[in-house]
N, C-alpha and C positions, 0 to 999 in steps of 0.2 A: 517317599520311601528312603530309607537309609541303607547304606551299603557298608556296614562296619568292617566286614571281612575284607573287602577290596581296598578300603581307604585307611584302615587303622594302622597298618604297617608303615604308611607314609606320613602319618600325622606329625610325628616327631621331626622328621626331615623338613616338613613344611614350616613348622614353628621355628626351627633352627635358622631358616632363611631370614627371619626377622632381625637377626644379629649380624647379617652380612655387611661387609664394608661398602658395598655398592648400593647407592640409594635406589637405583632402578630395580634391583633385586628385592630390596625391602618393600618398595612400593607395590610390586607385583605380588609379593607374599602376603601383604596385608589385604589386598583386594581379593585374592583367591581364598584366603582363610575366612575373610568376612562373608564371602558368598557361601562357602561350605557350611559355616557355623549357622548363619541366618537361615539357610534352607534345610537345616537339620540333617545334613549329610554326614557331618562329624560332630562329635561332642568334645569340647576342649579338655575335659578331665584335668583340671588344675593347671593347664597351660595358658589360660586366659591372661595371666599376668604379663606374658610376653607381648600380647596385644595392648595391654594397658601401658606398658613401657613405650610402645610405638606412639603414644600420645605426645611424648616428649622428644620425638625423633628430630634430629637437626634439619632434616628435609621437611619443609612445611607441607609438601604434598602427601608424604607418608603420614604425618600427624593428622592431616585433614581426613584422610580415608579412615584412619583409626577412630577419629572422633565421630564420623558418620556411622561407623560400625556400632559403636556404643549407643548412639542415639537410636538406631534401628533396633538394637537388642533391647533397649529400654521399653520399646513399644510392644514387646512380646511378653506382656504380663510381668511376672515376678522373676524373670530370667536373670536380670542383673542382681537382684537381691539374693537369689539363691547362690550365685557364683561369687558374690562379694567377699565372704569370709576366706575363700581359697585365694582370691586375688590379693587381699590385704596380707595374708600370711606369707605368700610367696614373695611379695614386694618387700615386706619387712625382713625376711630372711636374706634376700638379695642385698639389702642395704647394710645389714650387719655382718655379712660374710667377710672373713679376713681378706679374701682376695678380690672383693668387689671393687676396690680402688684400683687394682691392677688390670681389670678387664678392659680391653680396648673398646672405645666408643665408636659407633659407626660414624663415618664422616660423609658429609654431603658431597655428592659428585655432580659435576655439571653434565648436562645432556649434550651429546654431540649436536651440531647444527643440523637443521632439516629433520629433526625428530618431532613427531606429532605428540602433543600432550594428551593424556587420557583424562577426560572429564567425568567425574563420578557425581551422580545426583542421587537424591533420595530414591528415585524409581529404579535405580540400578539394582538394588537388593530386594525388590518386591517379588513375590511369587508370581509366576506367569501363569 
């Protein structure tokens, strides 16, 4: 079941966290968004390009979760193909925008000691 009325107002704020300067925030944002999109709780509506940009994140853990998201999304029939035109259009617009060179890039931050790493596997996003 989808809950668009409860989640739609927060979707933009969640996608904005993908551009946060803190790698831990970006990692959690990718994981949460991947879970919500793959379980059909939210529809990305043209915001999937932000997750595509996460594939090139300086933090390898963020990029790995984004890669896993797209691999799982590809298993859902034609979902990737249906969203591909919007992703390409948004990424092209971002690359040709006059202020795209001035946009700050997220920087990888080191985790404090004694922090447990989150391990994401294929089964993480499967329906229960």
